[in-house]
N, C-alpha and C positions, 0 to 999 in steps of 0.2 A: 257181832251183828251179821245178818246174813243178807245177801242180794239175789233175788229171784232172777231166773232168766227162762227164756223159752227156746227151744229149737226151731229155727227157720230154714226152709227149703229155697235154694235160689236155683235157677237155670242159667248156666253160663251163655251169653248172648253172643260172643265172637270168639274167634280164634280156632285153634285145632280141637278145643274141647267143647266147642259150639253145641248147645243142645243138652249137655251133660248136667244132671242134677247133683248140686253139692248142698252141704249143710253147714250152718254157722248157728252161734247162740245170739240172742238179743236180750237186753235187760227189760224187766217189766217192772211197770210202776203200779203201785196201788192206788193213785188218783193223785190230786193237786190239792195241797195244803194252802188254804188262802190266808190273806194278810189279817183278816178278821180272826181266824182260827188260831195263827202265831200270836196275835195280840192277846187273845184269851189264855193261850199257855203262859206266856210271859206274865200276865197280870197276876196268876196264881202264885207266883213266886216273889212278888213284892208289893209294895202298898199302892202302886200305881193301877187304875182301873183300865179296863180293855181299851176305853175311848182314849185315855192318856197315852197309852202305849200306841195306839193307832195314830194320834196326833203327832208324836215323836217320829214315827216312822214315815209318816207323810212329809214331814219338813225335811227329813233325811232324804228322801227320794227327790224332792224338790231341788235341794241344794247340790246333791249329786249332779242332777242335769244342768243345773246353772253353771257350775264349775267345769263341767265337759264343755259346754257352750263357750266359756272363756279361754278354753285351750288347756285346761289342766288334765291330768290323768288323776283318777280319784282311787285312793286306797279304801276298800271296805274292810273294816276290822276284822281280821280272822279269816277273811273269804279270798281276797285277792284284790286286783287292781282293774278298774273300769277305764277303758280307753276308746278313742274314736279311730275307727280303721277306714282306710280309703278303698272302695270297689273300683278297680281299673281293669278295663277289658282289653286295652293294648298298650303297647310302648311306643316311644318314637326314636327315630334314629338321629334327630337333631336336638343337642342339649337345649336350644332356644325355644324349641316346640314342648319341651316338658315343663308345663304349666299347671294349674289348677283345672284347666279344661279338659285334661284327660282323665279326671276323676269322675267316674258315672254317678257314685253314690257313696253315702257315708253309712256306716253301721257301728253301733256299739260292738266293742270286743272286751273279752274277760280274760284276764291271766290269773289263773289260780295260785294263792300262796302256797309254798312248800318248803320245806327243809330238806337237806341232803343226808342220807344216811348210809354208809357203805357203797357210795356211789349211785344210790337210787333215790328218786323223788319220792317223798313223803308228803302228799297234798295235805294241807291243814283241815279240809273241809271233810275229809273221809275219817272214819273211825280207826283206831289202831289196827284191827284186823277185820277183813271182810271175807266171808266164805260165801262162795258162789253155790246156789242151791238151785235145782231144776224145779220150776213153778209147778206146783201141784204135788210135790213131794213133802212129806213131813219135816218138821223142824222142832228141835227140842232145846231147852235151855238148860246150861249148867248152872252150878251155885252162884257165880258171878254175874249171871244174866246174859253170857255169850251164847248165840244160838248156833247150833250146828245140825246139819241134815241128820235125821233119824232114820233108822233102818227100817225100810217097808211103810214108813208112815203114810197114811192116808188122810190126815187132818188137813194137809195142804199147808203151805207157808203163807200166811196171811198177817197184815198188820194187826195192830193192837185191837180195833174195834171190827171184826169181820162181819158183824150184823149190819153195819151201815149200808144201805141200799146204794150209796154213791160210790162204795168201795170196790170198784171194778179194775183189774188190772189192764194196763194199757202198755204199749211198748211192741217192739218186733220189727218187722221188715220195714214199715214205714214210720218208724218213730224218730228217725234223724238222729239217734244217739250213737255214740261209740260203743263197741263191745269191747270187753277185755275178758281176762281169765286168771284164774288161780287165786291166791290168798295175798293180801297186802301184808307187809312185813310189819314188825312192832314199830312204833315211832319213838324209839329211844335213842 
């Protein structure tokens, strides 16, 4: 599998390098896959209709929220764990003042599940190997279906349906996503 990225220029706002332009990379997304689309995908592999699948997913989402409200953390099979996180803007000097009143707001938090392999976290949501490919460069697939950058390719690295008008890449400087580099090790 490959993950596209684009190069982003940033200007350093402060310090001795203020005003200097530096470059980083940011992931590119080909769009958002909706619950309806996922339900259709799941229904092609079983006897349930897309409506049946969506009904189960709807109830699942409902009970995840209900159990978070009750104070439980909720494991999402194969994904990780949802919890509630406190957003606190300040701490206090007196232990007696450390009450729920210092909590500004609550937000959901997600801890992805992983296994350890040779001292490295292997996240369950990621494929065994991810090759980073600059957006717009060609990608080719080997016999096993793994994608790799092709030399001088001009076709561009696009998802399975490049003719979809809603298939526009997003991401970059304002995407709010973390960046990374390299290839993920085998999950063995």
